[in-house]
Each structure stands twice: as structure tokens, then as C-alpha cells.
C-alpha positions as CSV (number, residue, x, y, z in Angstrom):
1,M,20.7,1.4,-32.8
2,K,18.6,4.6,-32.3
3,T,18.3,6.5,-35.5
4,T,16.5,9.8,-34.8
5,T,17.5,13.2,-36.1
6,P,20.0,15.1,-34.0
7,P,18.5,18.0,-31.9
8,L,18.4,21.3,-33.8
9,T,20.8,22.9,-31.6
10,R,23.4,20.3,-32.4
11,R,22.6,20.6,-36.0
12,L,23.2,24.5,-36.0
13,A,26.4,24.1,-34.0
14,A,27.7,21.7,-36.9
15,E,26.6,24.2,-39.5
16,A,28.3,27.1,-37.8
17,L,31.5,25.2,-37.1
18,G,31.6,23.7,-40.6
19,S,31.0,27.2,-42.2
20,A,33.6,28.8,-40.0
21,T,36.1,26.4,-40.8
22,L,35.5,26.3,-44.6
23,V,35.8,30.2,-44.8
24,A,38.8,30.1,-42.4
25,V,40.5,27.6,-44.8
26,V,39.5,29.5,-47.8
27,V,40.8,32.9,-46.6
28,G,43.8,31.5,-44.6
29,S,45.2,29.5,-47.6
30,G,44.6,32.5,-49.8
31,I,46.7,34.6,-47.3
32,A,49.4,31.9,-47.1
33,A,49.4,31.5,-50.9
34,Q,50.1,35.1,-51.4
35,Q,53.0,35.1,-48.9
36,L,54.5,31.9,-50.5
37,S,54.1,32.7,-54.1
38,P,53.7,36.5,-54.2
39,H,54.5,36.8,-58.0
40,D,52.6,33.9,-59.4
41,T,48.7,34.2,-59.4
42,G,48.2,30.7,-61.0
43,L,50.3,29.0,-58.1
44,Q,48.3,31.1,-55.7
45,L,45.0,29.7,-56.9
46,L,46.3,26.1,-57.1
47,E,47.5,26.3,-53.2
48,N,44.2,27.9,-52.3
49,S,41.9,25.5,-54.4
50,T,43.9,22.4,-53.1
51,T,43.6,23.3,-49.5
52,T,39.8,24.0,-49.8
53,V,39.0,20.8,-51.5
54,F,40.8,18.6,-48.8
55,D,39.1,20.7,-46.1
56,L,35.7,20.5,-47.5
57,G,35.9,16.6,-48.0
58,V,36.9,16.3,-44.3
59,L,34.2,18.6,-43.1
60,I,31.5,16.6,-44.8
61,L,32.8,13.4,-43.6
62,I,32.9,14.6,-39.9
63,L,29.9,16.9,-39.7
64,G,27.6,15.4,-42.4
65,P,26.1,12.8,-39.8
66,V,25.1,15.7,-37.6
67,S,23.5,18.4,-39.8
68,G,23.8,17.1,-43.3
69,A,27.0,19.1,-44.0
70,H,25.1,21.9,-45.9
71,F,27.5,24.9,-45.0
72,N,25.6,26.7,-47.8
73,P,22.2,28.6,-47.7
74,V,21.5,27.6,-51.4
75,V,22.0,23.9,-50.4
76,S,19.6,24.5,-47.4
77,L,17.1,26.3,-49.6
78,A,17.1,23.6,-52.2
79,D,16.6,20.9,-49.5
80,W,13.6,22.9,-48.2
81,L,12.2,23.5,-51.7
82,A,12.6,19.9,-52.8
83,G,11.3,18.3,-49.6
84,R,8.1,20.7,-49.1
85,H,5.7,18.2,-50.3
86,T,7.3,15.0,-49.0
87,R,8.5,16.5,-45.7
88,T,11.8,15.0,-46.4
89,G,13.9,18.2,-46.0
90,L,14.2,21.2,-43.8
91,T,11.1,23.1,-42.5
92,G,10.8,26.7,-43.0
93,L,11.8,27.5,-39.4
94,H,14.9,25.2,-39.8
95,L,15.9,26.7,-43.0
96,T,16.0,30.1,-41.5
97,A,18.1,28.9,-38.5
98,Y,20.5,27.0,-40.8
99,C,21.1,30.0,-43.0
100,A,21.8,32.2,-39.9
101,A,24.2,29.6,-38.4
102,Q,26.0,29.5,-41.8
103,S,26.2,33.2,-42.2
104,L,27.6,33.9,-38.8
105,G,30.0,30.9,-38.8
106,A,31.4,32.2,-42.2
107,I,31.9,35.7,-40.9
108,T,33.7,34.2,-37.8
109,G,35.7,32.1,-40.0
110,A,37.1,35.1,-42.0
111,V,37.9,37.0,-38.7
112,I,39.7,33.9,-37.4
113,A,42.0,33.6,-40.6
114,N,42.7,37.3,-40.6
115,V,43.9,37.0,-36.9
116,M,45.9,33.9,-37.5
117,F,47.9,35.8,-40.2
118,D,48.5,38.9,-37.8
119,Q,46.1,41.0,-39.9
120,A,43.4,43.4,-38.7
121,A,40.6,41.1,-37.3
122,V,37.8,42.9,-39.3
123,Q,38.5,44.0,-42.8
124,I,36.4,45.1,-45.6
125,S,37.4,43.7,-49.1
126,T,38.1,46.0,-51.8
127,H,38.3,43.2,-54.5
128,H,35.7,44.1,-57.0
129,R,34.6,40.9,-58.9
130,L,31.4,41.9,-60.5
131,T,31.2,41.2,-64.3
132,G,28.9,39.3,-66.7
133,G,31.3,36.5,-66.8
134,H,31.7,36.2,-63.0
135,L,27.9,36.1,-62.6
136,L,27.6,33.3,-65.3
137,G,30.3,31.5,-63.5
138,E,28.6,31.5,-60.3
139,I,25.3,30.3,-61.9
140,V,27.3,27.4,-63.5
141,A,29.1,26.5,-60.3
142,T,26.1,26.6,-58.0
143,A,23.8,24.7,-60.5
144,G,26.4,22.0,-60.7
145,L,26.8,21.7,-57.0
146,I,23.0,21.2,-56.6
147,V,22.8,18.8,-59.2
148,I,25.6,16.8,-57.8
149,V,24.2,16.8,-54.1
150,F,20.7,15.8,-55.2
151,A,21.8,13.3,-57.9
152,L,23.6,11.4,-55.1
153,A,20.9,11.8,-52.5
154,R,18.2,10.6,-54.8
155,T,20.1,7.6,-56.0
156,G,21.3,6.3,-52.7
157,R,24.8,7.3,-53.1
158,A,25.3,10.1,-50.6
159,V,28.2,8.3,-49.1
160,L,30.2,9.7,-52.1
161,A,29.3,13.3,-51.3
162,P,32.5,14.2,-49.6
163,V,34.5,13.2,-52.7
164,A,32.1,14.4,-55.2
165,V,31.3,17.7,-53.8
166,A,34.9,18.6,-53.0
167,A,35.9,17.5,-56.4
168,W,33.3,19.6,-58.2
169,I,34.4,22.8,-56.1
170,G,37.9,22.2,-56.8
171,A,37.3,21.8,-60.6
172,A,35.1,24.8,-60.6
173,Y,37.8,27.0,-58.9
174,W,39.6,26.6,-62.3
175,F,37.0,26.5,-64.9
176,T,34.8,29.2,-63.8
177,S,35.8,33.0,-64.0
178,S,34.4,33.6,-60.5
179,T,36.6,30.8,-58.9
180,S,33.5,29.1,-57.7
181,F,32.1,30.8,-54.6
182,A,28.8,29.0,-55.1
183,N,27.6,30.0,-51.6
184,P,25.9,33.0,-50.1
185,A,27.4,32.5,-46.6
186,V,30.9,32.1,-47.9
187,T,30.3,35.1,-50.0
188,L,29.2,37.1,-47.0
189,G,32.3,35.8,-45.0
190,R,34.8,36.7,-47.5
191,I,33.5,40.6,-47.5
192,F,35.5,40.7,-44.2
193,T,38.9,40.1,-45.5
194,D,40.8,42.4,-47.9
195,T,43.1,39.5,-49.1
196,F,43.4,37.1,-52.0
197,A,40.0,35.5,-51.2
198,G,38.1,38.7,-50.4
199,I,35.1,40.1,-52.4
200,A,33.9,43.8,-52.2
201,P,30.5,44.5,-50.6
202,A,29.3,46.0,-53.8
203,S,30.0,42.6,-55.7
204,A,28.5,40.4,-53.1
205,P,24.7,40.9,-54.0
206,G,25.3,40.1,-57.5
207,F,27.1,37.0,-56.6
208,V,24.3,35.9,-54.2
209,A,21.7,36.4,-56.8
210,A,23.6,34.4,-59.4
211,Q,24.0,31.7,-56.7
212,L,20.1,31.7,-56.1
213,I,19.4,31.4,-59.9
214,G,22.0,28.7,-60.2
215,A,20.3,26.6,-57.3
216,L,16.9,27.0,-59.1
217,I,18.5,25.8,-62.4
218,G,20.1,22.9,-60.5
219,L,16.8,21.8,-59.0
220,G,15.1,22.2,-62.4
221,L,17.7,19.8,-64.0
222,I,17.2,17.3,-61.0
223,A,13.5,17.3,-61.8
224,I,14.2,16.4,-65.4
225,L,16.8,13.8,-64.7
226,Y,15.2,12.1,-61.7
227,P,11.4,13.0,-62.0
228,R,10.3,9.8,-59.9
229,T,12.6,9.8,-57.1
230,A,11.7,12.9,-55.0
231,V,10.6,10.9,-52.1
232,A,13.9,8.9,-52.0
233,A,16.0,11.5,-50.3
234,D,15.8,15.3,-50.1
235,N,17.8,15.3,-46.7
236,V,21.1,16.4,-48.1
237,V,24.2,16.6,-48.4
238,I,24.5,13.6,-46.0
239,P,21.5,11.9,-44.7
240,H,21.5,13.0,-41.1
241,H,18.2,11.2,-40.0
242,L,20.4,8.2,-39.5
243,A,22.7,9.7,-36.9
244,A,22.6,8.3,-33.4
245,D,21.1,10.9,-30.9
């Protein structure tokens, strides 16, 4: 069976589709949760997080063999950084393209969710989230995500990524003060909805900075935990060099 890497156009389409769907689910389930449980914030978060966990696992399963199912600029950045010397990750050009596709997809997903619930298509969030606790939460959530993704890849267990990544994000929804955005593209997309899942533009840069710091910490932990396995796999989240073309 032919095992070449899918063309870049197909990978970008998968990243855009995955990011759009992820944000549409995050925002849409947040709106639905507000409508179903208007007086219970804890129940709203449970509804929002449960839906996101199921969706993320399915997206990784479906789109992982095409693009790796990053759906996240910090995952793509970590893939590039970890694979620079061994040429097992993204190239610099492909990194830029992945990040653009993820960001455009995320914005599109927020707009779709708004429209599905008969709200204004484009909104700007007024939900300010920028506190020291929120930023630390984003560092922790993102570092954990990177450790999970690369630990699975470098130990040949990437097949478990749909469950493990979704489980981490679901848990981090609850134990981090920021509710675990852990994704610059998702952060950008959530600016464009003034609903339960939104984030104000003034808060977004701090979240993105914290996510980048978390990604670097995660890579540092991987270098400590798995120092001799860098060649094994930096092609994450799902090894997409095995996908049939």
C-alpha cells in the first residue's frame, strides 16, 4: 500500500475543517448550555466540556491520518521545533500555512455557531478573562497537552491520541481557572462570539503568550523524559506520513 504524505492542500483543508468544527462545537455547545441551564454555571460548563471532549476525539480520529490533527498553532510550532534537526516534523513554510488554516478555520467556526443559534454572525466578545490565575492555567493546560502529544508520538502510541488528548482537555476544563483554551487559533476564534465561550480581544494576547510559554515548557519536559527518542516521531498528533495518497 502506498504510504506517502498527503499533499499540503489536503492537509490544510483538514486543519481548517477540524479547527472550524472544534470552535463551532465549543461556541455552539456554550450557547446551548446557556439556554438549557441559564441559572447554573457549573452545569453549563459540564455541558460545554463534555461536548467538546467527544468532538475533539472524533475529529482526531477522522482527520488525523490526513494532517496529523493539530488544529492548534502551538502543536504545529512544537512539531516544527522538535523536528528541525531530524526533519521529521513540519517545515517552516508548512508551519506558517498550518497556522493560517487553523486560524481562519477557527474564526469561521465561531461565525457558524453564532448563525446556528440565530445570533449576529460576527460579534466581538466582552468577556474579560485576563488574570494571573487564568494565565497560569493556560500555561499548565498547554504544557500538559504538548507532553501528552509528544510522549505518545515518541513511544509509538499515537493511536491513543484521540482518547488521551480529549481526556486531558476535558479534565483541564475543570481544574484550570482559564477552562483550558490551550490553543491560539481557538482563542482567536472565540473573540468573535459574545457568548458563554467568548474572550475579549484585550484578554487574547495574554492567553496566546501563556500558551506559547506552556508549549515551550512542554517540549522541555519531553526533552527530559524522552531524551533519546527524538528521531522516533515528531510527526504529531497522529502520524500522517502513513496516510494513503
